[in-house]
N, C-alpha and C positions, 0 to 999 in steps of 0.2 A: 504492499499500500504506500503510496507515495505521500510525503508530508507536504503542508502548505507553507508558502512563503509569508513569513510576517509582514505586518504592514510597515512600509518604509523601505522594503527592500524590493526593487524592481527585478532582480535576477539573483539566483542562488549564488552563494559562494562556491567557488571551484574548489573541489576536493583536492587535498595535498597530502603528501606523506613524506617525512624526513626521518633519516637515520642517524641518531647521535650516539657516539661512543664515549664513554667514561673511562677514567683512569683505572678504575677497579675491574675493568673488564665487563662491566655491565652495558647493554645496548638497549637504547630507548627508542621506540618507534613512536614518532609524534605524529598524530593524524589531526587534520583542521579541515573545515570548510563543511560542505553539505555532502554527505555520504549517502546518496539515495539512487535507486535504480533509474535509468534513463539518462543520467548525468554521465559525464567523461571521468569515470573512476581509475585510479592509478592501478597497475598491475602488480600482483603479489610477486612475480617472478623477479623484478628489479631489486626489490626490498630484500628478498632471499638470497640474491646474488651478493649482496652486501654484507648479510648476516654470515654467509659462507666464510668470509674472512676474519670473522672475530673469534674463532677458535671454538672447539667443543665444551669448552668449560665456562662459556660466557652465559650471562643471564640477560633474557629478553623481557623488557618492561614495555608497558604502553603509557602515552601521555595523550588523553583525549580531551584536556581543557578547551582546546581550541575547535572542538566539534560544535557546529550550528544546528545540525540534525542529521539524522540517519535512520536507515531502514535495513531491509535484508541485504542491500548491496553491501554495507559495512560487515554483515555476518559472513557473507561469502568470502571476503578478503581475509577476514580473520580466521576463518575456518582453514583456509588454504595455508596460511601462516602457522598456524598452529600444527597442522600435519606435517609441514616441512620441518619445523623445529624438532617435533617428536621423532621423526625419521632420522634427523641428524644427531639426536641425542643432546640438544640444546635445552637447558631449563627455561621455562617460561612462566609470566607472572600475569595474572587477569586483575591485579588491584587497581590498575589505572583506567580499566574499561569501564563504561557506563553500566549500572548494575543490571539493566533487562539485558544487555549484550553479554555480560558474564554469565548470567543464569541461562542463556539460550545455548551459549557454547558448551556449558557443563551438562546441560540436557542432552546435546548432540553427541558429546564424548561418553556419556553414561551408557549407551546401549552400542556395544561393538558389533561389528558384522558377525554372524554366526558362521561357524566354520564349516565349509562345505556346502553352504548356500549358494556360492557362485558356480555356476554351471562350467565344468572343466571342458576345454576344448580338445580333447584328446580324441585322435582318429582311430576307429576300429579297422583292424587289417581287413583286406578283402577276402582272405580265406574264411576269417571268422565270421563275416557277415554272410558268405555263401552257406557256411555251415548252419548259421541261424535259420536261414531261410529253408534249407533242407529238413531241418528238425520240425519247424513249423509245419512245412509241407506235409511231411509223414505223419505228424500228429493229426493234421486235419484229414488225411486218408483214413487213419484209423477211426476217428471219430465219425466220419460219413459212413463208413463200413459198419460200424457198431450201431449207428441209427437206423441204417436199412435193414439189418437184421432184427432189431426190436420191432421195427414196423411190420416185418414179414411174420414174425412170431404172434404180434397182435392180430394180423388178418388171419391167422390159423385160428387163434382164440375165438375171433368173431363167427367164423365158420363152424366152430363146435358151439356156438351160443353162449361163450363166457366173456366175451368183452363188453366193457361197462361204458356206456355214453347215452346220452339223452336224445330221444327222438326230436324233441323241440329243437334242440342244437343243428341236429342233421338236417331238418326242414329249412331252418334259417340259412344254413350254408348252400343249400339246393338254390335257394331264392337268390343269394348273392352271386352264385357262380352261373346263373342262367338267364332268367329274365332282366335282371339289373345290368347285365353285361351286353344285352342285345343293341342298345343304341350305339355304343363305340365300335362293336364289332360290325354293325351295318355300315357305318360310317367309313371306317377303314377299309373294309372289304370291297365296298363299292368303288371307292377311290382307286384302290389298287387294280381291280378289274378296268377301270377307266384308263389308268395310266399304260396297262399292259396293251390296250388296244390302240392307243394312241402311238406308242412306240412301234408296234407292229405294223400299223398302217402306214407309217412314213417309208418302210422299205417296200411292203407289199404293193403300194401304189405304183411303184417303178415297174412293176410287171404287170399291173393290172390284175392283180389277185386279192382285192381287199377282202373277198368273201372268206379267205382263210384267217382271217383276223378271229372269227369264231372258234375254228380249231386251236389256234394259239391260247386265246383267253380260257378256253373250256379246259384244254389239257392242264394248262400251268395252274390254274385254280384248284381242279380237282386233286392233281398229283402232288403238288407241294405248296402253293402260296396260299392257299386257303388254310391249312394246317399251321404254316408257319407264322402267318400275320396274326392268326388267333391265339397261338401260343405265346408271342411276344405280347401282345395285348394282355393276356391274362398273367403273365409274368409281372408286368408293370402294375397291373391293376389288382388282381386277386393274391398273386404270391406275395407281393408286398404288404397287402393287408394281413396276410396270415402271419408274415414274420413281425409285423407291429403289433398285432393282437398278442401272440404268444410272448414276444419280448416284453411288452408292458406287464404281463401276468407274472414273468420271471422277475421283474423290478419290483413289482408288489408283493412278492413271495407267495402267490397263490399257487404256482406249481408245486413249491416246497409244501403248501398246505394239502394238496391233493396227495403228495407222497406220503404225508403223515398220517393222513386218514386211510391210507391203505389202497387209494385209487390210482391206478396207473396213468400218467399223464399221456402216454402214448396212445392208450386205448381211449381215454376221455376226450383228448383234445386233436391228436394228429390223425389217428385212423379216419375219423369222419370227414375230415378235410381232404384227405387223399382220395377216398372212396368217391366223395362227390365230384372233385374236380376231374377225376379219371373218367367217370361216368359222362359228364357234361361236356367235356372237350370233344369227343367225337361228335356230338349234335351241334355244338357251336361250329365246328368245322363245316359240317354239312350245310348248314346256314350261311357261312362266310362263302362258301362255294357258290351257292345261289346268288348272293349279292354281288360277287365278282362277275358272274357271267351277266347280270343286269346291267352292270357297269359297263362292260364290252357292248352289250345290245344298246345302250345309250349312245355310244360313240358311233356305232355302225349305222343306226338309223338318222342320227342327226348330222354326221359329218362324211359318211361313206356312201350315202345313199343305197343302203341295203335294208330290205323292209323285215318285217318281224319273222315272217314265215320262213324266208331265206335263212336268216340267221338261226332261227330254231331247227331247222332241218340239217343245216351243216354242223351245229353243235351237237346234236344228237348222233350223228354220223361219226363225229371225231372222237367223243368220249366213249368210254366203256366202263364195265365193271371193275376191271382191273385197276385203272386209275383211281376210280371212286374208293375201293377198299385199300389200296396204298395210303390214300389222303387219311381215311378214317383211322387206319393203323396209326399213321404218324400222329394224329390228333390224340390219340389213346396214350402214345409214349410221351408226348409233350405235357399232357395233363399229369402224368406221374411225375416227371422231372419238375414241373413247376411246382406242385403241392410238395415235393419232397425238399426242394430249396428253400420255399418260404418257410416250412415247418422246422427244417434243420436249422436254419439260421435264427430263427425264433427261439428254439431251445437252447441254442448256443449264446443267448444274448447274455449281456453282462448286467450289473446292478446299478446302472446309471442311466439317466434321460439320453445322454448323448449315445450309449451302447444300443439303444431302440433305434435311432437313426442310422447308425452303421449296420445293424442287422437287416434294416429294411433295404438299404442300398445294397448290401452283399447279397440279398436274396434275388433282386432284380438282375444283378450282374450274372450271379451264378445260373439264375434260370434262362437267361438269353444265351450264355454261352453253352449251356447244355442242349438248348434247342439246336443251335448251329451244328454242334458236334453230332447230335443224333441225326440230323438231317443228312449230314455228310455220309454217315454210316449207312443209314437206310438207302441212299442213293447209290453206294458202292455195291451194297447186298442185292438190291434189285437188278442192277446192271449185270451182276455175276449171275444171277438166276435167270436173266434174259426176260424179265418183266418190266 
């Protein structure tokens, strides 16, 4: 806070500092003028240079009778001087300082820096970092395999009628994974079919073969794109919801409460979600296929001068049950992967609010990567089988 200038003074007096050496080895630092922030204050480096020639056994004192005002600017100067003197082993006296300045300096010196509080800048060797990554990766693989095994055992218990979960929760998850997901699936699938039709039409127009846009859109949507886009949508929507829900229950210790009461969290929380999403994904995939074909139809009718019956006839000739079953099987696999990723990351969540966000992000990333990898595997297998 800046002090005010008394009446009769148009300008503040300039801050000055002098070093006076006595015959007995005492050094007096004489401070005068206005020592306030914003003014041109002397530097402590020049004063400490003169003090260095005074010898290690000198005594440093202060004379502040010439001060006309001061604030934290003076304290900054004094603190630097005190630290330099202490590091050089020079005794220092605070008797000549203003009463408030002496108390503030004593308070600043009374709380030393905690040992180890400052972060060390040590660099971890490359091999050590690689080893830590390898250990974390191996632990993650073991946790994932353990979770898959527990889920499979829970599924067997359900088949034997021994799994414990509420029917109302199951119906709520069905609604969340089916009807509530239709708007976003409709929009994305329609636009994907529209984009495929536009991209194909650009090349097919060169040969006068616009009618084959129906083949391109139909086969692409039924065989791969419908399932892939639906899986990605559900990974970002439902998989993240699973992870956030289970992660919040982990933070609130609700999952620990289930274990304490003898209820398996896998049976009660994970199994219903995996069952519902695995069953709903093929149906959503079939719906996405239809919306994608409608998107291609929209482009064919409005931009390519193809009527509805021509597009319908060409689509029915191009697509077959093989492409349909491959797409539905892919949707089933993607549903298992998305549910597994969301539930796994939710169960692995830490005990803080930030951990819930990390688990949600990780579930989306894991789900999308799993879908891409599974698509590549299914495509290679289908090519090897000739289908």
